[in-house]
C-alpha positions in Angstrom: 0.0 0.0 0.0 1.4 3.4 -1.0 0.2 6.7 0.6 1.3 10.3 0.5 1.7 12.3 3.7 2.0 16.1 3.8 4.6 17.7 6.0 6.8 20.8 6.5 10.5 21.1 6.8 11.5 21.9 10.3 15.0 23.3 9.8 16.3 26.6 11.2 15.8 28.3 7.8 13.5 31.0 6.7 11.9 28.9 3.9 9.9 26.3 5.9 9.2 24.3 2.7 6.2 22.1 2.3 7.0 18.5 1.5 5.2 15.2 0.5 6.4 11.9 1.8 5.6 8.8 -0.2 5.1 5.9 2.2 5.0 2.2 1.4 3.5 -0.4 3.8 1.0 -0.3 6.6 1.1 0.1 10.4 4.5 -0.2 12.0 5.9 -1.5 8.7 5.6 1.8 6.9 8.7 3.1 5.2 9.2 6.4 3.5 10.5 5.7 0.0 10.4 9.2 -1.5 10.4 12.8 -0.2 9.7 15.7 -2.6 8.6 19.3 -2.4 4.9 20.1 -2.2 4.2 21.7 -5.6 1.1 23.4 -4.1 3.0 25.2 -1.4 2.8 28.9 -2.4 6.4 29.8 -1.3 8.5 26.7 -2.0 6.4 25.5 -5.0 7.7 22.0 -5.0 11.4 22.5 -4.6 13.5 21.2 -1.7 17.1 22.3 -1.1 20.1 20.1 -1.6 20.1 19.2 2.1 16.6 18.0 2.4 16.5 16.4 -1.0 18.5 13.6 0.7 16.6 13.8 4.0 15.9 10.1 3.8 19.6 9.4 4.1 19.4 11.1 7.5 16.3 9.3 8.6 17.6 5.9 7.7 21.2 6.5 8.4 23.0 3.5 10.0 24.5 6.1 12.4 21.2 7.1 13.9 21.0 6.8 17.7 17.9 4.6 18.2 18.2 3.5 21.8 19.0 5.3 25.1 22.7 5.3 25.8 24.7 5.5 29.0 28.3 6.6 29.1 30.9 4.0 29.9 34.2 5.7 28.9 35.8 9.0 29.7 33.8 12.1 28.9 34.3 13.1 25.3 35.4 9.6 24.3 32.1 8.7 22.7 32.1 5.4 24.5 28.5 4.4 25.4 26.4 1.3 26.0 22.7 0.8 25.1 20.4 0.7 28.1 16.6 0.4 28.5 14.4 3.5 28.7 13.6 2.5 32.3 17.3 2.5 33.2 18.1 5.7 31.4 15.2 7.6 33.0 16.0 6.2 36.4 19.6 7.3 36.1 18.5 10.8 34.9 15.9 11.3 37.6 18.3 10.1 40.3 21.0 12.5 39.3 18.6 15.5 38.8 17.1 14.9 42.3 20.7 14.7 43.7 21.6 18.0 42.1 18.3 19.6 43.4 18.8 18.3 46.9 22.5 19.2 47.0 22.8 22.4 45.0 19.3 23.6 44.4 17.2 23.3 41.3 18.8 26.3 39.6 22.0 24.3 39.3 20.2 22.5 36.4 20.8 24.3 33.1 18.4 23.6 30.2 19.8 24.5 26.8 17.7 24.1 23.7 18.1 25.6 20.2 16.3 25.5 16.8 17.3 22.0 15.5 13.6 21.8 14.9 11.6 25.0 14.7 8.3 23.2 15.3 5.8 24.7 17.7 5.7 21.6 19.8 9.1 20.0 19.4 11.2 23.2 19.8 9.7 24.3 23.0 6.4 23.4 24.6 6.3 20.8 27.4 9.9 21.6 28.3 8.7 25.0 29.6 6.3 23.3 32.1 8.8 20.5 33.1 11.6 23.0 33.9 9.2 25.3 35.7 8.1 22.4 37.9 11.7 21.5 38.6 12.6 25.1 39.3 15.7 25.1 37.1 17.5 28.1 35.7 15.8 29.7 32.7 17.4 30.0 29.2 17.5 33.6 28.0 19.2 35.3 25.1 19.4 34.1 21.5 22.1 33.0 19.1 20.1 34.5 16.2 17.0 36.6 15.7 16.1 38.4 18.9 18.8 41.1 18.6 17.4 42.0 15.2 13.9 42.0 16.5 14.8 44.3 19.4 16.6 46.6 17.0 13.5 46.9 14.8 11.3 47.4 17.9 13.3 50.4 19.0 12.1 52.1 15.8 8.7 50.6 15.1 7.5 49.6 18.5 7.3 46.0 17.3 9.2 43.6 15.0 6.7 43.5 12.2 8.1 44.0 8.7 7.0 43.7 5.1 6.0 40.4 3.4 9.3 39.2 1.8 7.5 37.9 -1.3 6.3 41.5 -2.1 9.9 42.1 -3.2 8.7 41.1 -6.7 6.9 44.4 -6.9 10.0 46.5 -6.1 11.9 48.9 -8.4 15.0 48.7 -6.2 16.0 45.6 -4.1 18.7 46.0 -1.5 19.8 42.7 -0.1 21.8 43.8 2.9 23.9 41.2 4.7 21.9 38.2 3.3 23.1 35.5 0.9 19.6 35.0 -0.4 20.4 32.5 -3.2 22.0 30.1 -0.6 20.3 30.6 2.7 16.8 31.9 1.5 16.8 30.2 -1.9 13.0 30.1 -2.4 12.8 33.9 -2.1 15.2 34.3 -5.0 12.6 33.7 -7.8 10.6 36.6 -6.3 13.8 38.8 -6.6 14.2 37.7 -10.2 10.6 38.6 -11.0 11.4 42.1 -9.7 14.4 42.3 -12.0 12.4 41.1 -15.0 10.1 44.0 -14.4 13.1 46.4 -14.4 14.2 46.5 -10.8 17.9 47.0 -9.9 19.3 44.4 -7.5 21.9 45.6 -5.0 23.9 43.3 -2.6 25.8 44.8 0.4 28.1 42.2 2.0 31.7 42.0 3.2 32.1 38.8 1.1 31.3 38.5 -2.6 28.8 35.6 -2.2 26.9 33.7 -4.9 24.1 36.3 -4.4 26.5 39.1 -4.9 27.7 37.5 -8.1 24.1 37.7 -9.3 23.5 41.3 -8.4 23.4 44.3 -10.6 25.6 46.2 -8.1 27.7 44.8 -5.3 28.9 47.0 -2.4 31.6 45.6 -0.1 32.0 47.5 3.2 34.2 46.4 6.0 32.3 44.3 8.6 30.6 46.3 11.3 30.5 49.5 9.4 27.1 49.3 7.8 25.4 51.8 10.2 27.8 54.5 8.8 26.5 53.8 5.3 22.9 54.0 6.5 23.5 57.4 8.1 25.0 58.7 4.9 21.9 57.5 3.0 19.7 59.4 5.4 22.0 62.5 5.0 21.5 62.4 1.2 17.8 61.8 1.4 17.5 65.0 3.6 20.1 66.9 1.6 18.4 66.3 -1.7 14.8 66.6 -0.3 13.8 63.0 -1.1 11.9 62.9 2.1 8.2 62.1 2.1 7.3 65.0 4.4 3.7 64.1 4.6 4.5 60.5 5.8 7.2 61.8 8.2 4.8 64.4 9.7 1.9 62.0 10.0 3.6 58.8 11.2 7.0 59.5 12.8 8.5 61.4 15.7 12.0 62.9 16.1 12.7 63.9 12.5 14.2 67.2 13.3 16.6 65.6 15.8 17.6 63.0 13.2 18.2 65.6 10.5 20.5 67.5 12.8 22.2 64.3 13.8 23.0 63.1 10.3 23.9 66.5 8.9 27.7 65.7 9.1 27.3 62.2 7.9 28.4 63.0 4.3 29.1 60.3 1.7 32.8 61.0 2.1 32.7 60.3 5.9 30.8 57.1 5.3 33.1 56.0 2.5 36.1 56.5 4.9 34.4 54.5 7.7 33.3 51.7 5.4 36.4 51.4 3.2 34.5 52.0 -0.1 34.6 54.8 -2.6 32.5 57.9 -2.2 30.9 57.5 -5.6 29.4 54.2 -4.5 28.0 55.8 -1.4 26.5 58.7 -3.4 25.0 56.3 -5.9 23.4 54.0 -3.4 22.0 56.9 -1.3 20.6 58.8 -4.3 19.2 55.7 -5.9 17.5 54.5 -2.8 16.2 57.9 -1.7 14.7 58.6 -5.1 12.9 55.2 -5.4 9.6 54.9 -3.6 9.3 51.1 -4.3 12.6 50.4 -2.7 12.7 47.1 -0.8 15.3 46.5 1.9 15.9 42.9 2.9 18.2 41.6 5.7 18.5 38.4 7.7 20.5 37.4 10.8 24.1 37.9 9.8 24.5 41.6 10.6 23.2 41.2 14.1 26.3 39.3 15.1 28.3 42.4 15.8 28.7 44.7 18.8 26.2 47.0 17.1 23.9 44.3 15.9 20.7 45.8 17.3 21.8 49.3 16.1 22.1 47.9 12.6 18.4 46.9 12.5 17.4 50.0 14.5 19.0 52.2 11.9 17.9 50.2 8.8 14.3 50.4 10.1 14.6 54.2 9.9 15.2 54.3 6.1 11.8 53.4 4.8 10.3 56.0 7.1 12.1 58.8 5.3 11.2 58.1 1.7 7.7 56.8 2.4 8.3 53.4 0.8 6.0 51.8 3.4 3.2 53.2 1.4 4.0 51.0 -1.6 3.6 47.3 -2.3 7.2 46.4 -3.0 8.5 48.9 -0.5 9.7 48.9 3.1 11.9 46.5 5.0 11.6 42.8 5.4 13.4 40.7 8.0 11.7 37.9 9.9 8.0 37.1 9.5 8.0 35.4 12.9 6.5 38.3 14.7 3.4 38.0 12.5 2.6 34.5 13.7 1.1 35.7 16.9 -2.2 36.2 14.9 -2.3 32.4 14.6 -0.5 31.1 17.7 -0.7 31.9 21.4 3.0 31.6 22.1 2.3 31.9 25.8 0.0 28.9 25.9 2.6 26.4 27.0 3.9 28.5 30.0 2.6 27.4 33.4 4.2 29.8 35.9 2.0 28.4 38.6 4.2 25.3 38.6 7.0 27.2 40.2 4.9 28.0 43.3 5.9 31.6 42.9 9.7 30.9 43.3 11.9 33.1 41.0 14.1 31.4 38.5 17.4 33.0 37.3 18.1 33.5 33.7 21.2 32.2 32.0 22.2 33.5 28.5 22.4 30.6 26.0 25.3 32.3 24.3 27.4 32.2 27.5 27.2 28.4 27.9 31.0 28.3 28.3 31.0 30.7 31.2 27.9 29.0 32.7 29.7 25.6 32.8 33.0 26.9 34.0 32.2 29.7 36.5 32.0 28.2 40.0 29.9 31.2 41.1 27.2 30.1 38.7 27.3 26.6 40.1 25.9 24.6 37.2 25.8 20.9 38.1 23.5 19.4 35.4 23.0 20.3 31.8 20.1 19.2 29.6 20.5 19.7 25.8 18.0 19.2 23.0 17.6 20.5 19.4 21.2 21.6 19.3 24.9 20.9 19.2 26.3 23.8 21.2 29.9 22.6 21.1 29.8 23.4 17.4 27.2 26.2 17.2 27.9 28.4 20.3 30.8 30.9 20.5 33.7 30.3 22.9 33.4 26.6 22.3 36.6 25.6 24.1 35.2 26.9 27.3 32.1 24.8 26.7 34.3 21.8 26.1 36.1 22.4 29.4 32.8 22.6 31.2 31.5 19.4 29.6 34.7 17.6 30.8 33.8 18.3 34.5 33.2 15.0 36.4 30.7 16.8 38.6 28.5 17.9 35.7 25.7 15.5 34.9 24.8 16.0 31.2 21.7 14.7 29.4 21.4 15.1 25.6 18.5 14.3 23.3 19.9 13.5 19.8 19.7 11.7 16.5 23.5 11.3 16.0 26.7 11.2 18.0 27.4 14.9 17.8 30.4 16.7 19.4 28.1 17.6 22.3 26.6 14.2 22.7 30.0 12.6 23.0 30.3 14.4 26.4 26.9 13.3 27.7 26.2 10.9 30.6 22.9 9.9 29.1 21.7 10.2 25.5 18.0 9.8 24.6 17.2 9.0 21.0 15.3 11.7 19.2 12.9 11.4 16.3 13.3 13.1 12.9 10.5 15.3 11.5 9.1 12.3 9.5 8.4 10.6 12.8 6.5 13.2 14.7 3.6 15.5 14.7 4.1 19.3 14.7 2.9 22.7 13.5 5.5 24.8 11.8 5.7 28.6 12.1 7.9 30.2 9.4 10.1 33.2 9.5 10.6 33.7 5.8 6.9 33.8 4.6 3.4 34.1 5.9 2.3 30.4 5.7 1.7 28.2 8.8 2.7 24.6 8.1 1.4 21.3 9.3 3.6 18.2 9.7 2.1 14.8 10.0 4.2 11.9 11.2 4.7 9.8 8.0 6.1 6.7 9.9 6.3 5.4 13.4 9.5 6.4 15.3 12.4 4.3 14.4 13.9 2.1 17.1 13.1 3.6 20.5 13.3 7.2 19.4 10.7 9.6 20.7 9.6 13.2 19.9 10.8 15.8 22.4 7.4 16.2 23.8 7.3 12.5 24.8 10.8 12.8 26.3 9.6 15.5 28.6 6.5 13.4 29.6 8.8 10.5 30.4 11.2 12.5 32.5 8.4 14.2 34.4 7.1 10.7 35.2 10.5 9.5 36.3 10.9 12.5 38.5 7.7 11.5 40.3 5.7 14.6 39.1 2.0 14.2 38.8 0.6 17.5 37.6 -1.6 16.8 34.6 -0.3 19.7 32.5 3.1 17.9 32.3 1.5 15.1 30.4 -0.6 17.0 27.8 -0.8 15.2 24.5 0.6 16.7 21.3 -2.9 17.3 19.8 -4.1 18.9 23.0 -1.0 21.2 22.9 -1.8 22.2 19.4 -5.4 23.0 20.3 -4.1 25.1 23.3 -1.8 27.1 21.1 -3.8 27.7 17.9 -5.9 30.8 17.8 -9.4 31.0 16.3 -8.0 32.6 13.2 -6.6 29.2 12.1 -8.9 26.7 10.3 -7.3 23.5 11.5 -9.2 21.4 9.0 -7.7 23.4 6.1 -4.3 23.3 7.7 -4.3 19.6 8.1 -5.8 18.9 4.6 -3.5 21.2 2.6 -0.4 21.1 4.8 -0.3 24.9 5.1 -2.5 27.9 5.5 -1.8 31.7 5.0 -2.0 33.8 8.1 -5.1 35.8 8.5 -3.5 39.0 7.4 -4.3 41.5 4.6 -3.0 40.8 1.1 -1.2 42.8 0.1 0.4 43.4 3.5 1.1 47.1 4.1 1.7 47.2 7.8 2.7 50.9 8.1 1.1 52.5 5.0 -1.0 54.6 7.4 1.2 54.5 10.5 0.0 51.9 13.0 3.4 51.5 14.7 3.6 49.7 18.0 4.1 52.7 20.3 1.3 54.3 22.2 1.3 57.2 19.8 1.1 54.9 16.8 4.2 56.7 15.3 7.6 55.4 14.6 10.5 56.9 16.5 13.6 58.3 14.9 14.6 59.4 18.4 14.0 56.8 21.1 13.4 57.8 24.7 13.3 54.1 25.6 16.8 53.5 24.4 17.9 56.7 26.1 16.4 55.5 29.4 18.6 52.4 29.1 21.7 54.4 28.7 21.8 53.7 24.9 22.0 56.2 22.1 18.7 58.0 21.5 19.4 58.4 17.8 20.8 55.9 15.2 24.6 56.0 16.0 27.6 54.5 14.4 30.2 52.9 16.7 33.4 52.0 14.9 34.4 48.3 15.2 36.9 47.6 18.0 40.5 48.6 17.1 42.6 45.9 15.7 44.9 44.0 18.1 48.3 43.9 16.3 48.6 40.3 17.5 45.3 39.4 15.8 44.9 41.8 12.9 42.3 39.9 10.8 38.6 40.1 11.3 37.1 36.6 11.4 33.9 35.8 9.6 32.3 32.4 9.9 29.9 32.3 6.9 27.4 29.7 5.8 28.7 28.8 2.4 27.7 25.2 2.0 24.7 24.1 0.0 24.5 20.6 1.5 24.4 21.3 5.2 22.8 23.7 7.6 24.4 25.0 10.8 25.8 21.8 12.3 23.4 19.4 10.6 24.4 17.1 7.8 28.1 17.8 7.6 28.8 14.3 9.0 26.7 12.5 6.5 28.5 10.8 3.5 26.5 12.5 0.7 26.7 15.9 2.3 30.0 16.9 4.0 32.4 15.2 1.6 30.8 16.9 -1.4 31.6 20.3 0.2 35.4 19.5 0.4 36.1 20.0 4.1 36.8 23.1 6.1 39.3 25.8 5.1 40.3 29.4 5.7 39.9 31.9 2.9 42.2 35.0 2.6 42.6 37.9 0.2 45.7 37.6 -1.9 47.3 40.6 -0.2 46.9 39.1 3.3 48.2 35.8 2.1 51.2 37.3 0.4 52.1 39.3 3.6 52.2 36.0 5.5 54.0 34.0 2.8 50.9 31.8 2.4 50.0 30.1 -0.9 46.8 28.5 -2.0 46.6 25.0 -0.6 49.1 25.6 2.2 48.5 24.3 5.7 48.0 27.2 8.1 47.0 27.8 11.7 44.2 30.2 12.5 44.5 31.3 16.1 43.7 33.8 18.8 43.7 33.6 22.6 40.5 31.4 22.6 41.9 28.6 20.4 43.6 27.5 17.2 42.6 25.5 14.1 44.8 23.9 11.5 43.3 24.4 8.1 44.0 24.6 4.4 44.3 28.1 2.9 42.2 29.2 0.0 43.3 32.5 -1.6 40.5 34.5 -3.4 39.8 38.1 -4.1 36.1 37.8 -3.1 37.3 38.6 0.4 38.3 42.1 1.4 41.8 42.6 2.7 41.8 42.3 6.5 39.3 39.4 6.6 39.7 35.7 7.3 36.7 33.4 6.5 36.3 30.0 8.2 33.1 28.3 7.1 30.7 27.4 9.9 29.1 24.0 10.5 31.9 21.4 10.4 32.3 19.2 13.5 35.5 18.5 15.4 36.1 15.3 13.4 36.6 17.4 10.4 39.1 19.6 12.2 41.7 17.0 13.1 39.4 15.7 15.8 39.6 18.9 17.9 38.0 22.3 17.7 35.5 24.0 15.4 35.1 27.5 13.9 33.5 28.5 17.2 36.6 27.5 19.1 37.8 31.0 18.0 34.8 33.1 18.3 33.9 35.7 21.0 30.8 35.3 23.2 30.7 39.1 23.8 27.2 40.6 24.0 25.6 42.7 21.4 24.6 46.2 22.2 21.1 45.1 23.3 18.7 42.3 22.6 20.5 39.4 24.2 22.5 38.4 21.2 26.2 37.6 20.6 28.8 39.6 18.8 31.0 36.8 17.4 31.3 38.7 14.2 33.8 41.0 16.0 36.3 38.2 16.6 39.9 38.9 15.6 42.5 36.3 14.6 45.9 35.8 13.0 46.7 33.3 10.3 50.2 31.8 10.4 51.9 29.5 7.9 52.2 25.9 9.0 51.3 24.3 12.3 51.9 26.2 15.5 
C-alpha cells in the first residue's frame, strides 16, 4: 500500500518548505521511499534544497541513535552502551534529584536551540517541566532576537514587510543576506522584480553567490554598515527626497535625526566603510529617489557589537522616503512576529508550577561561562535540538565545562554529535518524518502542518514524549506535564486558524491583509502609533537616543584579521548534515579563505597548511586564496564538526561570546584572529 503524507521542513531556515512523503507499507511496517517538495505550497512551490533532497539518508542512516545510551568511557570519548528507557530515565531522575537536593534546582541548566523549529518539538512541554523542577531559565538568543529588538526600537514592534512582495519593487537591496543560498526560495521573487526592471543591489563584506548575481555589489568592512545608512539618510534629507507628509503624520523625532546626520556626508561614510565615495553617493541617491525600494536583511548583521543598532537604523530608512506606502517597498526581515495572529506563544507556559519561586536567567550564548564559572554553580545540563559545542561561541570553554566530572549531562539527539560525546545519558530523538508538529515560518506568511509519516524508528521519541517520560520518572503528577501533542496544538492555535484546512492542505496563510502594508498609514507599536527616529526608551537604558555609528573595535596587532564564519555550503545547515556521507564530503572540508594581499604578507600560498589562532583557540586548516574577500578578513566556514578539524576544535573555538549592544545576542562577528603559515 502506498500513501502520501504532507509535512513541512523543520530546519532553522526562513523557507519552511512544504513536502510530500511517499510511504509504502502499513502500520509499524511503513517506510518512506520518497520525499519531494509540495508543488502546491505557495512559497517553496515543489522545490526542496540540496540538504533536504537527501533527508531520507538522514532518517535511515546507520549512524542514527535509536536506543537510550549510558556513558561507559571518559567524557568526550564517545564510549556508550545501550540501556533500557527505564534505566536511562532512572539514572536521569536520580541525578537530577541529587543536584536539586545538594545544590538547588537552579543548578540544572536547560539548553535548547532550533534544530527543529516546530511549535511543539522546539519548546512546549519543556517549559512546564523545567518550571516544575525550578531550574534556571534559558534567555538570550544566538540568532533573531537582537534584530527584532533593533526593529522594535524604531517601530514599537518587530513587524516588517511580506518578503515575497519584493517582486513588486523597483529597487531591491539585499543587505547582509546571501539569499540564493540561505533563503533560496525567495530568489525567484527577486528575479521577478528584475524582470520588471528592478535594480538588485547586494551589500556584504564577502562576494557571495548572491553578490555574483547582483546588478551592483557593495563591499563594506564588517561592522561599518550603520555609517553607510547614516549617509543614506543624510543624502535623502540633503536632496529633499523625504516624504514629508509621511514623516509628519507617522513619525517622531525627524528634526533631531536631521541634525544628527547633517555631518554624515558620503565621504565620511566612505572613509568609515572602506568603499569609494561615488558608491555611497550612488546608493544613497538611488534608494532615496525610489519609492518602491525594498530592503531585505536576515540574521548575519546582528552578530556584531552594534547588531541591534544595525536593525534599528535600517528600520529608519523606509520612514524617510515613504516606501512603506508601496507594495514592494519597506523593510523585510523575519516574518516570525506576524505568527502571533495564529499562535498563542504563551499557551505552554505554566508559571504556577514554580509556586511563585523566582528562576534565574542564563544566557544561552554564554554556555562556556555557565559551565566553568564556579559562582554560577551549574551541576546538570540538559541539551536538546542543538549541538552547542559546534554552534555556540567560545566553544573551548564549553568543552572544558563538559569535561567536568561533577557535571551531569543529558542530551536528546539523533546522531553522536560533538556535544553528545560528552553526555552521561543520551536519549534517541525522532526526525521530522516521525513526529507531529505545527510549523511557524520566519521567511513567509504560511503556517505549516507536519504529519508523522512513519512510526518512530527504534526507540526514538519526539521531544514532547521525552519531557513526559522525564516528568514521570521525577515523580511529578501535575496533569499539564503530560498533555498530548494534539491537545498542545489546540491550546496554542488561535481561532484565526482553520485547523481542518491546515491539516488537509499542509499549510494555511496567516489571517493578514493581502497585500500586507503594515505601516502605510502608521500603526506602529508605540502608544502614539508613530515610529521613533529618536528613542526615549533607548535613552532611558543608557543607549543612544538616535541611530549612532560605533566603529568596530580597534585591531589588536597580535590578531589583525577580522574573522567571519559564513554559511557557504549548500548541502548542510548550521551543524546538521556535515557528518553524512553524501553531504559533508561533497563540500570539500573546512578551510580558511584569505585575500591575496593578506596571504602574500604571510607567505601563504593557495593550498598551504596554516593555523588560524587567537587567545581562545587554534585551528589547522587549508588556505584558500581568493579576491572575493576584502583585505583584512579571514573566513572559516561554519558548521563542520571536530572530526573534520583533526578531531579537535571548530570554527566557534575561535569566536567571542561578547554581548551585542542590546537584545541578548552575541557579537561573534567581531572576533579577531591571526593566520600563520604551517602548524603552531
